[in-house]
C-alpha positions as CSV (number, residue, x, y, z in Angstrom):
1,X,-18.5,4.3,13.7
2,X,-17.5,0.6,13.2
3,X,-20.6,-0.1,11.1
4,X,-20.1,3.2,9.2
5,X,-16.6,2.2,8.3
6,X,-17.8,-1.3,7.3
7,X,-20.5,0.2,5.0
8,X,-18.0,2.7,3.6
9,X,-15.5,-0.1,2.9
10,X,-18.2,-2.1,1.0
11,X,-19.2,0.9,-1.0
12,X,-15.7,2.0,-1.9
13,X,-14.7,-1.6,-2.8
14,X,-17.6,-1.7,-5.2
15,X,-16.5,1.7,-6.7
16,X,-13.0,0.4,-7.0
17,X,-14.1,-2.8,-8.6
18,X,-16.3,-1.0,-11.2
19,X,-13.5,1.4,-12.1
20,X,-10.8,-1.3,-12.4
21,X,-13.0,-3.3,-14.8
22,X,-13.3,-0.3,-17.1
23,X,-9.8,1.2,-16.6
24,X,-6.9,0.5,-18.8
25,X,-4.6,3.0,-17.0
26,X,-1.5,2.2,-15.0
27,X,0.0,4.0,-12.1
28,X,3.0,5.9,-13.4
29,X,5.9,6.5,-10.9
30,X,5.8,10.3,-10.1
31,X,9.0,12.4,-10.1
32,X,8.9,12.9,-6.3
33,X,8.9,9.1,-5.8
34,X,11.7,8.6,-8.4
35,X,13.8,11.3,-6.7
36,X,13.7,9.3,-3.4
37,X,15.1,6.1,-4.9
38,X,18.7,5.0,-4.5
39,X,20.6,1.8,-4.0
40,X,20.8,2.2,-0.2
41,X,17.1,2.3,0.5
42,X,14.4,-0.4,1.1
43,X,11.0,-0.1,-0.6
44,X,8.0,-2.1,0.6
45,X,5.6,-2.9,-2.2
46,X,2.7,-5.4,-2.3
47,X,1.0,-7.8,-4.7
48,X,-2.4,-6.4,-5.5
49,X,-5.5,-8.4,-4.5
50,X,-8.6,-8.1,-6.6
51,X,-9.1,-4.5,-7.9
52,X,-6.4,-2.9,-5.8
53,X,-4.2,-0.5,-7.8
54,X,-1.1,-2.2,-9.0
55,X,2.2,-0.9,-7.7
56,X,4.3,-2.9,-10.2
57,X,5.6,0.1,-12.1
58,X,6.8,1.7,-8.9
59,X,8.4,-1.5,-7.7
60,X,10.1,-1.8,-11.0
61,X,11.5,1.7,-10.8
62,X,12.8,0.9,-7.3
63,X,14.5,-2.2,-8.5
64,X,16.0,-0.3,-11.5
65,X,17.4,2.3,-9.1
66,X,19.1,-0.5,-7.1
67,X,16.8,-0.3,-4.1
68,X,15.9,-3.5,-2.1
69,X,12.3,-4.6,-2.3
70,X,10.2,-6.1,0.4
71,X,6.7,-7.4,0.5
72,X,4.3,-7.6,3.5
73,X,4.1,-10.9,5.4
74,X,1.2,-11.6,7.8
75,X,1.2,-14.8,9.8
76,X,-2.1,-14.3,11.7
77,X,-5.0,-11.9,12.3
78,X,-4.1,-9.4,15.0
79,X,-0.4,-10.1,14.6
80,X,2.4,-8.0,13.3
81,X,3.0,-7.4,9.6
82,X,6.6,-7.8,8.7
83,X,8.3,-6.6,5.5
84,X,10.4,-9.5,4.1
85,X,13.0,-9.2,1.4
86,X,11.9,-10.3,-2.0
87,X,13.2,-10.5,-5.6
88,X,11.2,-11.2,-8.8
89,X,12.6,-14.7,-8.8
90,X,11.6,-15.6,-5.3
91,X,8.5,-17.7,-5.0
92,X,5.4,-16.3,-3.3
93,X,3.4,-18.3,-0.8
94,X,-0.4,-18.1,-0.1
95,X,-0.9,-16.0,3.0
96,X,-3.5,-14.8,5.4
97,X,-6.4,-12.7,3.9
98,X,-5.6,-14.0,0.4
99,X,-2.3,-12.2,0.0
100,X,0.7,-13.6,-1.8
101,X,3.8,-13.1,0.3
102,X,7.4,-14.2,0.6
103,X,8.4,-17.3,2.5
104,X,8.4,-16.6,6.3
105,X,12.2,-17.4,6.4
106,X,13.1,-14.4,4.2
107,X,15.0,-11.6,5.9
108,X,12.9,-9.0,7.6
109,X,13.8,-5.4,6.7
110,X,12.6,-1.9,7.8
111,X,11.5,0.0,4.6
112,X,12.3,3.6,3.9
113,X,9.3,3.9,1.6
114,X,6.1,1.9,2.0
115,X,3.9,1.6,-1.1
116,X,0.5,1.2,0.6
117,X,-2.8,-0.4,-0.7
118,X,-6.0,1.2,0.4
119,X,-9.8,1.1,0.1
120,X,-10.2,4.9,0.2
121,X,-8.3,8.1,1.1
122,X,-9.3,11.6,1.7
123,X,-8.1,15.1,1.0
124,X,-6.0,15.1,4.2
125,X,-4.4,11.8,3.2
126,X,-6.2,9.7,5.8
127,X,-6.4,6.1,4.6
128,X,-9.2,3.6,4.9
129,X,-7.7,0.2,4.8
130,X,-9.1,-3.3,5.0
131,X,-9.9,-2.9,8.7
132,X,-7.4,-5.2,10.4
133,X,-4.9,-2.4,11.3
134,X,-1.8,-4.1,9.9
135,X,-0.5,-1.0,8.1
136,X,-1.3,1.4,10.9
137,X,0.7,-0.7,13.3
138,X,3.6,-1.0,10.9
139,X,3.5,2.8,10.4
140,X,3.7,3.3,14.1
141,X,6.8,1.1,14.2
142,X,8.3,2.9,11.2
143,X,7.7,6.6,11.9
144,X,10.4,7.8,9.4
145,X,9.2,5.7,6.5
146,X,7.6,7.7,3.6
147,X,4.1,6.4,3.3
148,X,2.8,6.5,-0.3
149,X,-0.7,5.3,-1.0
150,X,-1.4,3.6,-4.3
151,X,-5.0,4.0,-5.5
152,X,-7.4,4.7,-8.3
153,X,-8.7,8.3,-8.4
154,X,-12.3,7.1,-7.7
155,X,-11.1,6.1,-4.2
156,X,-10.6,9.7,-3.1
157,X,-13.2,11.1,-0.7
158,X,-13.4,14.6,0.9
159,X,-13.1,13.2,4.4
160,X,-12.8,10.0,6.3
161,X,-13.6,9.7,10.0
162,X,-10.4,8.6,11.7
163,X,-9.6,6.6,14.8
164,X,-6.8,7.7,17.2
165,X,-4.5,4.9,15.9
166,X,-4.9,5.8,12.2
167,X,-1.7,7.1,10.6
168,X,-2.1,9.4,7.6
169,X,-0.1,9.0,4.4
170,X,2.5,11.4,3.1
171,X,1.1,11.3,-0.5
172,X,-1.1,9.1,-2.8
173,X,-0.4,8.3,-6.4
174,X,-3.3,7.5,-8.8
175,X,-3.6,7.1,-12.5
176,X,-4.0,10.9,-12.6
177,X,-0.8,11.6,-10.7
178,X,0.3,12.5,-7.2
179,X,-2.1,13.8,-4.5
180,X,-0.8,15.7,-1.5
181,X,-2.5,17.2,1.5
């Protein structure tokens, strides 16, 4: 199954890349997401890499609602991903796997909502990520966090074979709107 997932990741990245080159759409924050925002919550966003769908409009909506933003921070392969406090004026450092992340000394917070990048997702909201398991391990630590995938519509599949440690999403938002199981 490992080789199957590797091949699926390569195929779906190519699909995502092609779509992103032609697409001029943005991900619009859906009403269900906006209703969850308040000044007393923490929202984890991310800085997109390559053709990943951009969560910036959702992060901006969270900031406008007074929510605290965090970004993922990864120190090493196989380690734990932490969510570190971040504001638009904070510098971003180059991190593992080409991500841009807050300085390691920024405060770690537990998010209430996790905006999640992905390679593919299915009708049951299973997520195919990059393959290192960082988000699945974070989801296991944060069982009460609302997991919202951010993707392009071409990333949706009928079914993804899951491993026992894979944690499904609660919803996915694409340029076409919100997808639920």
